[in-house]
RODO-2510 file (C-alpha; in nm, 4 decimals, decimal comma):
residues 520
     n   res          X          Y          Z
     1     m    -3,2370     0,2108    -1,2181
     2     t    -3,0817     0,5579    -1,2838
     3     r    -2,9563     0,6601    -1,6124
     4     r    -2,5673     0,6725    -1,5076
     5     m    -2,6061     0,2987    -1,3541
     6     i    -2,7400     0,1938    -1,7484
     7     c    -2,4722     0,3912    -1,9270
     8     f    -2,1792     0,2626    -1,6875
     9     a    -2,3163    -0,1263    -1,7284
    10     l    -2,3176    -0,1083    -2,0899
    11     v    -1,9645     0,0787    -2,0828
    12     m    -1,8395    -0,2245    -1,8132
    13     f    -1,9864    -0,4927    -2,0090
    14     i    -1,7569    -0,3741    -2,3331
    15     w    -1,4665    -0,3176    -2,0917
    16     l    -1,5167    -0,6823    -1,9816
    17     v    -1,4472    -0,8083    -2,3531
    18     s    -1,2318    -0,5139    -2,4876
    19     p    -0,9458    -0,3600    -2,2603
    20     s    -0,8934    -0,0671    -2,5192
    21     t    -1,2246     0,0511    -2,4744
    22     k    -1,2643     0,4189    -2,3505
    23     c    -1,5100     0,5502    -2,1367
    24     v    -1,6436     0,9066    -2,2627
    25     e    -1,8224     1,0651    -2,0136
    26     a    -1,8207     1,1417    -1,6428
    27     a    -2,1849     1,0293    -1,5693
    28     e    -2,0679     0,6698    -1,6710
    29     q    -1,7944     0,6623    -1,4003
    30     p    -1,8273     0,4520    -1,0582
    31     n    -1,7195     0,6190    -0,7543
    32     i    -1,3826     0,4946    -0,6116
    33     m    -1,2548     0,4967    -0,2828
    34     v    -0,8657     0,3729    -0,2082
    35     f    -0,8616     0,3100     0,1709
    36     l    -0,4785     0,3012     0,2279
    37     v    -0,3566     0,2125     0,6120
    38     d     0,0009     0,2890     0,6821
    39     d     0,2330     0,0481     0,8569
    40     m    -0,0427    -0,2437     0,8264
    41     g     0,0790    -0,5614     0,7205
    42     v    -0,1109    -0,8751     0,6550
    43     m    -0,1427    -1,0074     1,0009
    44     d    -0,2683    -0,6874     1,1230
    45     t    -0,6169    -0,7652     1,1090
    46     s    -0,8791    -1,0346     1,2448
    47     v    -0,9449    -1,0988     0,8755
    48     p    -0,7283    -1,4055     0,7431
    49     f    -0,5437    -1,3846     0,4616
    50     l    -0,3022    -1,6568     0,4615
    51     t    -0,4535    -1,9879     0,3465
    52     d    -0,3568    -2,3741     0,3157
    53     e    -0,2538    -2,5693    -0,0127
    54     t    -0,6420    -2,5964    -0,0971
    55     g    -0,6642    -2,2039    -0,0781
    56     r    -0,8722    -2,2289     0,2505
    57     p    -0,7869    -1,9251     0,4958
    58     i    -0,5556    -2,0268     0,8177
    59     r    -0,6433    -1,8156     1,1389
    60     y    -0,3339    -1,7424     1,3078
    61     p    -0,3192    -1,5726     1,6685
    62     l    -0,2489    -1,2838     1,5546
    63     n    -0,6101    -1,2870     1,3463
    64     d    -0,7306    -1,3256     1,6988
    65     w    -0,5845    -1,0486     1,8646
    66     y    -0,6757    -0,7682     1,6470
    67     r    -1,0689    -0,6558     1,6161
    68     t    -1,1308    -0,5361     1,2613
    69     p    -1,5230    -0,6139     1,1870
    70     s    -1,5476    -0,3413     0,9087
    71     m    -1,2684    -0,5311     0,7395
    72     e    -1,4759    -0,8485     0,7840
    73     r    -1,7555    -0,7151     0,6406
    74     l    -1,5618    -0,5691     0,3634
    75     a    -1,4106    -0,9254     0,2826
    76     s    -1,7331    -1,0831     0,3009
    77     t    -1,9075    -0,8786    -0,0044
    78     g    -1,5837    -0,9011    -0,1940
    79     i    -1,2655    -1,0253    -0,2732
    80     r    -0,9211    -1,0568    -0,1162
    81     f    -0,5470    -1,1249    -0,2148
    82     n    -0,3178    -1,3613    -0,0458
    83     q    -0,0263    -1,2633    -0,2186
    84     f    -0,0522    -0,9063    -0,2656
    85     y     0,2961    -0,6812    -0,2722
    86     a     0,3927    -0,3140    -0,1478
    87     m     0,7418    -0,1827    -0,1385
    88     s     0,8467    -0,2929     0,2228
    89     v     0,8617     0,1382     0,2894
    90     c     0,5950     0,4054     0,2639
    91     s     0,6949     0,6601     0,0289
    92     p     0,7983     0,4052    -0,2681
    93     t     0,4711     0,2328    -0,2237
    94     r     0,2595     0,5541    -0,2193
    95     i     0,4578     0,7186    -0,5500
    96     s     0,3879     0,3276    -0,7015
    97     i     0,0177     0,3643    -0,6543
    98     m     0,0107     0,7397    -0,8290
    99     t     0,2038     0,6459    -1,1161
   100     g     0,1911     0,2470    -1,1613
   101     q     0,5477     0,2240    -1,1633
   102     n     0,8028     0,0264    -0,9676
   103     a     1,0010     0,1858    -0,7282
   104     a     1,3256     0,0971    -0,9142
   105     r     1,1757     0,2993    -1,2137
   106     h     1,0554     0,6381    -1,0426
   107     r     1,3995     0,6316    -0,7799
   108     s     1,2009     0,6976    -0,5083
   109     t     1,3233     0,3755    -0,3432
   110     n     1,3405     0,4987     0,0255
   111     w     1,1011     0,6818     0,2739
   112     i     1,1157     1,0548     0,1971
   113     n     1,2842     1,2242     0,5032
   114     p     1,0762     1,6160     0,4804
   115     q     1,3937     1,8044     0,6055
   116     q     1,7041     1,6346     0,4474
   117     d     1,8480     1,3624     0,1925
   118     n     1,8067     1,0226     0,3470
   119     r     1,9907     0,7930     0,1036
   120     g     2,2301     0,6814     0,3439
   121     q     2,6032     0,6930     0,3726
   122     f     2,6547     0,4358     0,0470
   123     g     2,3161     0,5050    -0,0824
   124     a     2,2564     0,5504    -0,4607
   125     p     2,3429     0,9376    -0,5004
   126     e     2,0826     0,9437    -0,7931
   127     w     1,7680     0,8298    -0,6081
   128     n     1,4924     1,0768    -0,6323
   129     w     1,4381     1,2373    -0,3172
   130     a     1,2553     1,4951    -0,4151
   131     g     0,9634     1,2387    -0,5221
   132     l     0,6519     1,3658    -0,7399
   133     r     0,6439     1,6917    -0,9288
   134     k     0,3651     1,8863    -1,0766
   135     g     0,2917     1,7797    -1,4257
   136     d     0,3893     1,4035    -1,3421
   137     v     0,1373     1,1560    -1,4276
   138     t    -0,0533     1,0587    -1,1778
   139     l    -0,3364     0,8385    -1,1028
   140     p    -0,5994     1,1330    -0,9599
   141     g    -0,4680     1,3579    -1,2587
   142     a    -0,5463     1,0822    -1,5097
   143     l    -0,8807     1,0403    -1,3358
   144     k    -0,9869     1,4458    -1,3265
   145     t    -0,9797     1,4068    -1,7273
   146     t    -1,2817     1,1971    -1,7114
   147     g    -1,4320     1,4030    -1,4755
   148     y    -1,3646     1,2787    -1,1335
   149     e    -1,3614     1,4821    -0,8141
   150     t    -1,0517     1,3929    -0,6948
   151     i    -1,0093     1,4164    -0,3084
   152     h    -0,6782     1,3572    -0,1190
   153     v    -0,7668     1,3105     0,2644
   154     g    -0,4649     1,1939     0,5374
   155     k    -0,1115     1,1114     0,4743
   156     g     0,0491     1,2751     0,2182
   157     h     0,4617     1,1709     0,2009
   158     f     0,4511     1,2129    -0,1871
   159     g     0,8103     1,4620    -0,1436
   160     p     1,0068     1,6901     0,0738
   161     r     0,9242     2,0254     0,2474
   162     e     0,9624     2,3108    -0,0184
   163     h     0,9220     2,0588    -0,3160
   164     e     0,6141     2,0451    -0,5262
   165     g     0,5497     1,6674    -0,3882
   166     a     0,4857     1,8018    -0,0672
   167     e     0,1519     1,9486    -0,1828
   168     p    -0,1059     1,6928    -0,3095
   169     l    -0,2717     1,9813    -0,4918
   170     n     0,0222     1,9837    -0,7285
   171     l    -0,0539     1,5957    -0,8131
   172     g    -0,3820     1,5956    -0,9501
   173     f    -0,6027     1,6130    -0,6507
   174     d    -0,8904     1,8905    -0,5949
   175     v    -0,8846     1,8685    -0,2589
   176     n    -0,6253     1,7968     0,0232
   177     i    -0,7317     1,7251     0,3721
   178     a    -0,4495     1,6635     0,6127
   179     g    -0,1615     1,5855     0,3406
   180     a     0,1730     1,7172     0,3744
   181     a     0,5615     1,6228     0,3085
   182     f     0,6079     1,3758     0,6377
   183     g     0,4734     1,0594     0,6805
   184     a     0,4114     1,0214     1,0756
   185     p     0,1842     1,2547     1,2872
   186     g     0,3004     1,5130     1,5587
   187     s     0,0236     1,3427     1,7772
   188     y    -0,3012     1,1213     1,7106
   189     y    -0,4919     1,3526     2,0125
   190     a    -0,6666     1,6749     1,9344
   191     e    -0,5772     1,7739     2,2865
   192     k    -0,2460     1,8020     2,1589
   193     n    -0,3346     1,9498     1,8362
   194     f    -0,2374     1,6689     1,6551
   195     g     0,1366     1,7727     1,7136
   196     l     0,1014     2,1889     1,6873
   197     g     0,2999     2,3518     1,9849
   198     t     0,4409     2,0250     2,0874
   199     k     0,8136     1,9139     2,0405
   200     r     0,6989     1,7352     1,7369
   201     s     0,5305     2,0529     1,5794
   202     n     0,7134     1,9858     1,2419
   203     h     0,4799     1,6977     1,2006
   204     a     0,1678     1,8681     1,3203
   205     v    -0,1263     1,7253     1,0856
   206     p    -0,2660     2,0354     0,8708
   207     h    -0,6080     2,1615     0,8226
   208     l    -0,7674     2,0492     1,1180
   209     d    -0,7488     2,3342     1,3479
   210     a    -1,1334     2,3156     1,4211
   211     y    -1,0808     2,0098     1,6241
   212     h    -0,7821     2,1599     1,8094
   213     g    -0,8383     2,1074     2,2163
   214     s    -1,1216     1,8679     2,1558
   215     d    -1,1505     1,5050     2,2467
   216     v    -1,1377     1,3660     1,8971
   217     f    -0,9091     1,1235     1,7834
   218     l    -0,6793     1,2074     1,4760
   219     s    -0,8670     0,8914     1,2882
   220     e    -1,2050     0,9845     1,3746
   221     a    -1,1003     1,3778     1,2663
   222     l    -0,9981     1,2416     0,9400
   223     t    -1,2978     1,0457     0,8643
   224     l    -1,5513     1,3210     0,9472
   225     e    -1,3475     1,5422     0,6672
   226     a    -1,3908     1,2545     0,4167
   227     k    -1,7167     1,2535     0,5003
   228     k    -1,7699     1,6219     0,4270
   229     a    -1,5751     1,6079     0,0844
   230     v    -1,7518     1,2922    -0,0215
   231     t    -2,1043     1,4653     0,0507
   232     k    -2,0159     1,8038    -0,1138
   233     s    -1,8965     1,5889    -0,4397
   234     v    -2,2010     1,3596    -0,4531
   235     k    -2,3976     1,6935    -0,4193
   236     s    -2,2255     1,8433    -0,7192
   237     g    -2,2984     1,5424    -0,9233
   238     k    -1,9547     1,4479    -0,9854
   239     p    -1,7955     1,1055    -0,9653
   240     f    -1,5595     1,1242    -0,6850
   241     y    -1,2552     0,9625    -0,6197
   242     l    -1,1565     0,9441    -0,2759
   243     y    -0,7674     0,8735    -0,1569
   244     f    -0,8216     0,8097     0,1905
   245     s    -0,4876     0,7619     0,3530
   246     h    -0,4757     0,7001     0,7173
   247     y    -0,1873     0,8129     0,9186
   248     a    -0,2664     0,5337     1,1223
   249     v    -0,1180     0,3081     1,2238
   250     h     0,1892     0,4397     1,1913
   251     s     0,4078     0,5710     1,5296
   252     p     0,3634     0,7074     1,7751
   253     f     0,1712     0,4755     1,9244
   254     d    -0,1223     0,6916     2,0838
   255     s    -0,3687     0,4435     2,2630
   256     d    -0,7019     0,5111     2,0895
   257     p    -0,8872     0,5819     2,3926
   258     r    -1,2537     0,4434     2,2571
   259     f    -1,0870     0,1154     2,2123
   260     a    -0,8167     0,0842     2,5060
   261     d    -1,0497    -0,1458     2,7396
   262     h    -1,0479    -0,4081     2,4531
   263     y    -0,6792    -0,4710     2,5207
   264     k    -0,6348    -0,3429     2,8832
   265     d    -0,6027    -0,6990     3,0339
   266     s    -0,3408    -0,8386     2,8094
   267     d    -0,0067    -0,9176     2,8991
   268     k     0,1536    -0,7544     2,5707
   269     p     0,3835    -0,4534     2,5807
   270     a     0,1682    -0,1072     2,6375
   271     n     0,2930    -0,0131     2,2649
   272     a     0,1464    -0,3919     2,1151
   273     k    -0,1951    -0,2606     2,3244
   274     a    -0,1960     0,0930     2,1574
   275     f    -0,1128    -0,0466     1,8305
   276     a    -0,4172    -0,2609     1,8392
   277     t    -0,6372     0,0326     1,8929
   278     l    -0,5313     0,2228     1,6396
   279     i    -0,6065    -0,1034     1,4024
   280     e    -0,9256    -0,1041     1,5559
   281     g    -0,9767     0,2831     1,5140
   282     m    -0,8754     0,2689     1,1454
   283     d    -1,1274     0,0011     1,1058
   284     k    -1,3935     0,1933     1,2808
   285     s    -1,3357     0,4719     0,9850
   286     l    -1,3711     0,2035     0,6923
   287     g    -1,7483     0,1332     0,8658
   288     d    -1,8136     0,4592     0,9274
   289     m    -1,7260     0,5372     0,5421
   290     l    -1,9196     0,2416     0,3919
   291     n    -2,2209     0,3877     0,6295
   292     h    -2,1920     0,6939     0,5087
   293     f    -2,2157     0,5557     0,1095
   294     d    -2,5284     0,3913     0,2372
   295     a    -2,6422     0,7614     0,3595
   296     l    -2,5907     0,9332     0,0729
   297     g    -2,7510     0,6670    -0,1834
   298     v    -2,4373     0,5574    -0,3437
   299     s    -2,2856     0,2830    -0,2010
   300     e    -2,4159     0,0567    -0,5069
   301     e    -2,2073     0,2590    -0,7589
   302     t    -1,8614     0,2946    -0,5147
   303     l    -1,5878     0,0793    -0,5795
   304     v    -1,3752     0,0210    -0,2479
   305     i    -1,0344    -0,0595    -0,2702
   306     f    -0,8715    -0,1747     0,0716
   307     l    -0,4990    -0,2159     0,1198
   308     g    -0,1756    -0,1420     0,3516
   309     d     0,1668     0,0614     0,1927
   310     n     0,4044    -0,1592     0,3825
   311     g     0,4546    -0,4656     0,5745
   312     s     0,3486    -0,4411     0,9502
   313     d     0,5464    -0,2103     1,2102
   314     g     0,3465    -0,3376     1,5002
   315     p     0,5635    -0,3271     1,8409
   316     l     0,6437    -0,6827     1,8649
   317     g     0,9942    -0,8529     1,8230
   318     q     1,2827    -0,8027     1,5820
   319     q     1,2610    -0,6957     1,2792
   320     h     1,4228    -1,0172     1,0963
   321     a     1,2437    -1,2526     1,3272
   322     v     0,8999    -1,4155     1,3204
   323     a     0,7040    -1,1906     1,5596
   324     c     0,4689    -0,9053     1,4125
   325     a     0,3774    -1,0945     1,1005
   326     a     0,3657    -1,4367     1,2251
   327     p     0,3600    -1,6710     1,1364
   328     l     0,5703    -1,4847     0,8340
   329     r     0,9260    -1,3538     0,8756
   330     g     1,0608    -0,9666     0,9087
   331     k     0,8560    -0,6817     0,9236
   332     k     0,8361    -0,3251     0,8119
   333     g     1,1183    -0,2233     0,5845
   334     a     1,2779    -0,5806     0,6035
   335     h     1,3674    -0,7680     0,3021
   336     y     1,1206    -1,0811     0,4105
   337     e     0,7553    -1,1570     0,3366
   338     g     0,6546    -0,9737     0,6415
   339     g     0,7914    -0,6504     0,5338
   340     m     0,6067    -0,6355     0,1780
   341     r     0,3288    -0,8463     0,2134
   342     v     0,0024    -0,6521     0,2596
   343     p    -0,3916    -0,6880     0,2778
   344     f    -0,5997    -0,6231    -0,0187
   345     i    -0,9523    -0,6197    -0,0592
   346     a    -1,1816    -0,5190    -0,3638
   347     s    -1,5741    -0,4915    -0,3077
   348     w    -1,8250    -0,2618    -0,4033
   349     a    -1,9870    -0,0709    -0,1069
   350     r    -2,2857    -0,2243    -0,0971
   351     r    -2,3815    -0,5443    -0,2652
   352     a    -2,7281    -0,5138    -0,4920
   353     p    -2,8137    -0,8624    -0,6646
   354     n    -3,0268    -0,6491    -0,9132
   355     s    -2,7593    -0,4054    -1,0103
   356     a    -2,6886    -0,3973    -1,3818
   357     l    -2,3935    -0,2198    -1,2507
   358     q    -2,2374    -0,4719    -1,0379
   359     a    -2,3260    -0,7442    -1,2779
   360     s    -2,0977    -0,5937    -1,5277
   361     l    -1,8025    -0,6388    -1,2755
   362     p    -1,9307    -0,9072    -1,0641
   363     i    -1,6585    -0,9290    -0,7887
   364     p    -1,7233    -1,2593    -0,6067
   365     l    -1,8572    -1,2265    -0,2199
   366     g    -1,6054    -1,3752     0,0285
   367     a    -1,3606    -1,5054    -0,2375
   368     i    -0,9851    -1,5189    -0,2146
   369     q    -0,7429    -1,4743    -0,5067
   370     s    -0,3805    -1,6701    -0,4926
   371     q    -0,2137    -1,4879    -0,7695
   372     v     0,0514    -1,2610    -0,7137
   373     a    -0,0363    -0,8942    -0,7666
   374     s     0,1192    -0,5479    -0,6239
   375     v     0,0502    -0,1693    -0,5826
   376     v     0,1722    -0,1054    -0,9304
   377     d    -0,1278    -0,2598    -1,0605
   378     l    -0,3849    -0,0187    -0,9206
   379     f    -0,2845     0,2567    -1,1585
   380     p    -0,3801     0,0431    -1,4674
   381     t    -0,6384    -0,0897    -1,3312
   382     l    -0,8427     0,2246    -1,2201
   383     t    -0,7473     0,4342    -1,5759
   384     e    -0,8732     0,1066    -1,7509
   385     l    -1,1576     0,0991    -1,5550
   386     v    -1,3034     0,4453    -1,6025
   387     g    -1,1445     0,4833    -1,9748
   388     a    -0,8732     0,7203    -1,8661
   389     s    -0,5816     0,8195    -2,1011
   390     v    -0,2376     0,8221    -2,0383
   391     a     0,0392     0,9490    -2,2245
   392     d     0,2348     0,6697    -2,4193
   393     e     0,5386     0,8016    -2,2540
   394     h     0,4617     0,7463    -1,9444
   395     v     0,5524     0,3724    -1,8936
   396     v     0,3548     0,1549    -1,6424
   397     d     0,4950    -0,1391    -1,4985
   398     g     0,1704    -0,2961    -1,3842
   399     v    -0,1011    -0,4739    -1,5056
   400     s    -0,4645    -0,4389    -1,4758
   401     l    -0,6663    -0,6359    -1,2304
   402     k    -0,9489    -0,6881    -1,4322
   403     k    -0,9418    -1,0658    -1,4088
   404     l    -0,8468    -1,1120    -1,0710
   405     l    -1,0767    -0,8859    -0,9165
   406     l    -1,3349    -1,1369    -1,0900
   407     g    -1,2124    -1,4409    -0,9062
   408     q    -1,0506    -1,5660    -1,2139
   409     k    -0,6976    -1,6942    -1,3104
   410     d    -0,5166    -1,4573    -1,5429
   411     k    -0,2168    -1,6910    -1,7420
   412     s    -0,1277    -1,3767    -1,8831
   413     r     0,0341    -1,2269    -1,5823
   414     a     0,3998    -1,3093    -1,4516
   415     e     0,3892    -1,4172    -1,0896
   416     q     0,6642    -1,1748    -1,0105
   417     f     0,7855    -0,8715    -0,7648
   418     l     1,0761    -0,6588    -0,7347
   419     m     1,1583    -0,4771    -0,4401
   420     h     1,4860    -0,2373    -0,4810
   421     y     1,6349    -0,0829    -0,1490
   422     p     1,9528     0,0901    -0,2335
   423     h     1,9803     0,2716     0,1091
   424     g     2,1199     0,2303     0,4408
   425     t     1,8992     0,3835     0,6715
   426     h     1,6098     0,1424     0,7768
   427     r     1,5947    -0,2147     0,9250
   428     s     1,7296    -0,4006     0,6307
   429     n     1,9949    -0,2078     0,4145
   430     y     2,1126    -0,2203     0,0733
   431     f     1,9165    -0,5126    -0,0663
   432     t     1,7143    -0,6283    -0,3662
   433     t     1,4331    -0,9031    -0,3481
   434     w     1,2744    -1,0377    -0,6733
   435     r     0,9910    -1,3139    -0,6548
   436     d     0,9485    -1,5012    -0,9978
   437     g     0,6964    -1,8028    -0,9561
   438     d     0,7713    -1,9933    -0,6464
   439     w     1,0888    -1,8725    -0,6194
   440     k     1,2514    -1,5543    -0,4170
   441     v     1,6196    -1,4288    -0,4339
   442     i     1,7583    -1,2001    -0,1707
   443     y     2,0655    -0,9978    -0,2584
   444     h     2,2373    -0,8174     0,0271
   445     t     2,4895    -0,5739    -0,1764
   446     l     2,6253    -0,4836     0,1714
   447     p     2,5617    -0,7561     0,4052
   448     n     2,7599    -0,6466     0,6884
   449     v     2,6936    -0,2855     0,6898
   450     k     2,5939    -0,1432     1,0488
   451     t     2,2119    -0,0718     1,0970
   452     t     1,9819     0,0450     1,3233
   453     g     1,9358    -0,2802     1,4980
   454     g     2,3327    -0,3442     1,4821
   455     a     2,5374    -0,5302     1,2637
   456     i     2,3370    -0,8073     1,0437
   457     q     2,5760    -1,0982     0,9043
   458     f     2,4169    -1,3613     0,6414
   459     s     2,5993    -1,7069     0,6861
   460     d     2,5472    -1,7040     0,3290
   461     g     2,7021    -1,3904     0,2341
   462     n     2,5319    -1,1719     0,0169
   463     y     2,2516    -1,4113    -0,0937
   464     e     1,9289    -1,6061     0,0531
   465     l     1,6930    -1,8136    -0,1529
   466     f     1,4012    -1,9435    -0,0979
   467     n     1,0952    -2,1498    -0,2504
   468     l     0,7781    -1,9978    -0,1180
   469     r     0,5352    -2,2693    -0,2102
   470     e     0,7228    -2,5262    -0,0193
   471     d     0,8590    -2,2866     0,2608
   472     p     0,6369    -2,0081     0,2626
   473     f     0,7761    -1,8471     0,6171
   474     e     1,1577    -1,8459     0,4896
   475     s     1,3129    -2,0726     0,7273
   476     n     1,5201    -2,2854     0,4771
   477     n     1,7858    -2,0846     0,3044
   478     l     1,8808    -2,2860    -0,0235
   479     v     2,1631    -2,0932    -0,1408
   480     a     2,3984    -2,3908    -0,1089
   481     k     2,1460    -2,6763    -0,2100
   482     r     2,0371    -2,5085    -0,5245
   483     p     2,3007    -2,2966    -0,6868
   484     t     2,1778    -2,3548    -1,0637
   485     e     1,8271    -2,2189    -0,9200
   486     l     2,0252    -1,9326    -0,7351
   487     k     2,2108    -1,8276    -1,0599
   488     r     1,9096    -1,8181    -1,2556
   489     m     1,6870    -1,6120    -1,0359
   490     m     2,0135    -1,3622    -0,9642
   491     q     2,0042    -1,3604    -1,3812
   492     g     1,6639    -1,2659    -1,3505
   493     l     1,6972    -0,9892    -1,1017
   494     i     1,9809    -0,8338    -1,2647
   495     k     1,7595    -0,8106    -1,5900
   496     q     1,4901    -0,6402    -1,3884
   497     l     1,6909    -0,3939    -1,2619
   498     a     1,8374    -0,3087    -1,5840
   499     d     1,5099    -0,2904    -1,7627
   500     h     1,3988    -0,0629    -1,4934
   501     d     1,7009     0,1896    -1,5147
   502     a     1,7899     0,1357    -1,1475
   503     v     2,0302     0,2937    -0,9453
   504     y     2,2787     0,1296    -0,7061
   505     p     2,4337     0,1740    -0,3723
   506     v     2,8126     0,2859    -0,4093
   507     d     3,1511     0,1742    -0,2518
   508     k     3,3562     0,4249    -0,0415
   509     e     3,4776     0,5651    -0,3824
   510     g     3,1367     0,6449    -0,5091
   511     n     3,1706     0,3515    -0,7536
   512     a     2,8028     0,1871    -0,8155
   513     l     2,7473    -0,1399    -0,6876
   514     p     2,4960    -0,3375    -0,9158
   515     p     2,3834    -0,6916    -0,7929
   516     v     2,6569    -0,9664    -0,9320
   517     l     2,6181    -1,3364    -0,9964
   518     p     2,7115    -1,5987    -0,7375
   519     t     3,0486    -1,7700    -0,8124
   520     e     3,0504    -2,1135    -0,8978
***
């Protein structure tokens, strides 16, 4: 056992019994890879995340459609969460991971259009279109203070062009490969220079010129570059924090030729088959990174966290129906569970039964954690793990996942999640959702405003109410039957928004429209 492993084992033992303990030497830290997949919902995988009432995983047809053997490998050696939430669009989630704050607080409540403010016709005027700024407290910035080499690979989307947040190097990263202001790649094909010189040149992925004109797919190019960056960090003797943020599986739905034959005989639409190849290419990247950690001899001291940034955007079905996230309702941008439930797996890159380091953080094998958690929890979990100090004035909404990662129940955690979208430029518009225990309420500020998909009408007006234990697929709106519960949940929603200093949509005169309680 190395000195680094012994030191870290001692620190981790103290961390488990005393959350306030701080690490003092970079040599005591584990390597960390956060592997973030764009537009990947909880059903876009062969790994079953949904469970029955006893907590046993249930396979649904989509689990048999997708091929993700590397995710299966990771899930078998770690723990997966079946009620893990993200914001239902990308930039809010990404900034929440960086800051530990709910989007209602950091106010980047919509995806950030790189060119112009996209708040929507009645959107909150005070929303944070500029995103992150130089000097903001961020996860990579905090980890740097404890000696980490901080590496950004892939999609950024933290701020618009000509703003500080467009460049990850301004936000605590030592290395930036391919990160920019936009969220969708110009092209996944190196033959098309990843968009450069095409009609999507404004989304051309940067820093990958060496691959231009070749047959290397974007997901593979990013993986090759991530491996180089990790190798360099390991040789330097520094622990690394790798934020590997794939552009996949965001549109355009460019089929990955390496996997197209797996889906050619399907009767699904061409875009759905291309989406499946993007999933499989992302999964290969995960496996390649795990193998690379093995080759470098750092697997046993590398913690891997895998997750999606919002619900599925698979090209199947209508946005509020049971379709691309079946049996869940809704998809990316929607207020239903399919819009904000994402896969989450945590594991050591390679299990080592005799490792004192892993014995200090014994993530169980093949376990499923059923407690509610969300993207705001990564910041406090990782800063606590490595002993990084965070300024007192920086509000953190998340709570450490320490007990949950060990497969335990954490009774001190509230089973709650807030998603606030005061905008009109996506599939669901001007809404807030609030989950508290088994109950979920959805408040539609402007339920009849026309959207991209046409006018949306809700039979019960501004409110929807579901009991997720009894009705996990949100098929039975209980507004009329449970008025007392609706009022209680709306009181909680209103309080949460006030506590987060949220901003609201406006009417035609520009007056703010905060949520209101239902009338008796």
